[in-house]
C-alpha positions, -999 to +999 in steps of 0.1 A: -341-563-488-358-563-454-355-594-433-384-618-428-388-604-392-391-568-405-417-579-431-437-596-403-434-565-381-447-544-409-477-567-413-486-565-376-507-533-370-493-509-344-524-513-324-516-549-313-509-549-275-478-568-263-495-601-254-512-603-287-480-593-305-460-621-288-488-645-297-486-633-333-449-639-333-454-673-319-480-682-344-460-670-374-426-683-365-438-717-353-442-725-390-405-720-396-388-754-395-354-742-405-323-753-385-313-784-367-314-796-331-279-798-315-265-833-318-228-830-308-240-836-273-261-867-278-286-860-251-295-826-266-305-843-298-336-857-279-352-823-276-386-819-293-379-796-323-415-783-322-412-768-287-414-730-289-419-706-260-416-668-257-416-649-224-410-612-216-406-597-182-408-560-174-390-543-145-422-541-124-423-579-123-450-585-149-443-616-170-459-623-204-459-658-217-468-675-250-463-712-260-440-737-243-427-713-216-427-739-188-408-766-207-374-772-191-342-772-211-306-769-202-292-734-200-259-743-218-239-712-228-265-687-214-249-696-181-216-680-192-230-644-187-241-651-152-209-670-141-188-641-155-209-617-133-205-640-104-168-642-109-165-604-109-185-602-076-167-632-060-131-625-069-131-588-078-127-572-112-089-570-111-085-608-107-110-617-134-098-591-159-062-603-154-071-637-167-099-632-193-101-606-221-132-588-234-126-587-271-147-605-297-129-635-311-146-638-345-142-676-341-168-703-333-176-705-296-156-737-291-125-726-309-092-739-293-074-706-295-063-679-271-054-642-276-019-628-279-015-628-241-024-665-240-057-656-223-093-663-235-107-637-258-138-631-237-160-649-212-187-658-237-167-683-256-159-717-241-123-709-232-134-678-213-163-696-196-141-725-185-116-700-171-145-683-152-155-717-138-118-722-128-118-689-110-149-698-090-134-733-083-102-715-071-122-693-047-149-718-035-132-753-039-157-782-037-186-758-032-180-740-065-209-755-084-234-750-056-222-714-055-230-711-092-263-729-090-275-708-061-266-676-080-284-688-111-314-695-089-314-660-075-315-646-110-344-668-119-362-663-086-364-700-078-342-730-071-329-746-102-321-783-108-295-801-130-303-825-159-280-853-149-285-871-182-272-840-201-244-836-176-233-872-182-236-868-220-215-836-219-189-853-197-186-883-221-183-862-252-164-831-240-130-838-254-128-805-272-135-787-239-108-808-222-084-797-249-093-761-241-090-768-203-055-782-206-045-753-229-057-729-202-038-749-176-006-748-197-010-710-200-015-707-162-050-692-167-064-722-148-046-731-116-070-759-104-072-795-115-086-794-151-110-823-145-125-806-114-129-774-133-146-791-162-170-809-139-181-775-126-184-762-162-203-792-175-227-790-145-234-753-149-243-759-186-267-787-175-288-765-152-325-767-161-344-735-169-375-725-188-383-696-212-400-679-182-369-683-161-346-667-186-370-638-191-368-631-154-330-636-154-328-612-183-350-586-166-327-589-135-298-580-158-318-552-173-326-539-138-290-535-126-290-568-107-323-563-089-347-592-095-380-576-104-401-606-092-384-613-059-371-579-051-336-593-043-304-575-053-288-605-069-255-590-081-237-556-080-245-531-107-208-531-116-208-568-124-240-564-143-229-535-165-196-553-174-215-585-182-240-566-205-210-550-222-195-583-232-229-597-241-233-568-265-200-575-283-197-613-280-229-629-267-242-643-299-210-662-309-197-652-343-230-637-352-226-609-326-219-581-351-249-589-372-270-592-341-261-559-326-266-542-360-300-557-366-315-562-331-294-539-309-301-556-275-275-573-253-281-610-256-268-645-250-277-678-267-273-714-258-272-746-279-300-759-258-323-736-278-326-706-255-320-670-262-318-643-234-320-606-243-318-579-217-325-543-227-312-521-198-339-502-179-366-517-201-372-555-202-359-590-203-368-616-230-365-653-229-373-676-258-369-714-263-368-733-296-342-760-301-337-757-339-304-739-343-287-721-372-251-726-383-238-703-356-255-723-328-284-698-322-321-706-321-337-698-355-371-689-342-356-671-312-336-648-334-367-640-354-387-632-323-360-608-311-357-591-345-395-586-347-397-572-311-368-548-316-382-536-350-418-533-339-412-514-307-381-496-319-359-511-291-325-509-306-304-495-278-285-471-301-317-457-315-331-444-282-350-411-284-351-403-247-343-367-238-313-368-215-326-337-197-358-355-187-337-385-175-316-362-153-347-345-138-364-378-132-333-392-115-331-361-092-368-364-082-366-402-077-335-399-057-352-375-032-386-390-030-388-427-039-369-459-037-348-477-063-377-502-067-400-473-075-376-461-101-376-496-116-414-496-116-415-462-133-391-474-160-411-505-166-444-485-166-429-462-192-423-492-215-458-505-209-472-471-216-454-470-249-473-502-258-506-489-244-504-457-264-505-477-296-535-498-285 
């Protein structure tokens, strides 16, 4: 049987332009009250379960918004992708890859378990993310969190603040993460003081973003590290490509296999209710709805991503591009236009696909 998102996509006529399509998604999926707001961090339980925002950013810097896209929420585990990229750029791939694996764990995100080499399975689970924070702390000392916050702000295109109440709540209830931290210290993955590393980790999870922010952050990932709104090269393409690789295999917790099968877009979720999806050379999507399923993923956010992928045929392994055309285009762009122009051409191609069905 087809999923609910597939059935909805079939009901929406192909002539619906993107803004109206997103509005239809919002209208239909807002009626879904499945899932529960996260409560294991007490402050998160105060989120309004009816909040729902969808934002999509193209690589030419155009941002579409529907619903509660300016409502702030804490980034939580979505930060893991960006801190991994930052660790790669700050310490170098060899150092990071010697401490953290890249294999899916098949376990819940907060599992207290390491791989056969006594390293975290990947940087998208808590053990790997805490190890990443430890690497940044090792390199930057007391300035570690500011280094992370500034990097997150460059991805979003604006300065980001911290929800101090959520930070305090995470710190007060974070014993499971403390157990992970001391396990990493025992295995020599973390060389810094565990309490100092966990303060960095808890603070990075408590950074405030909006659905619009994470759409732009996702578009920056999709654009090889070039923020399409500010024009800043935020991170190296190497760090971005490796981050997207791990997001593909492990970004949606123990739902990652199902996700890549059905949606086919590299993504990362957070228990604050956000989902970030980045389709390379195409677009970035950000959604916010705090009702979570049993895996810790936003119920409505998953449906939005399923519907978008199905309706516009965005599964990354179902691309119909002619490689010969890509090579010719690359040759011409390389000799006559800038990288920014190449990004605009790619974004315009996506927008033209939508326009042709209007």
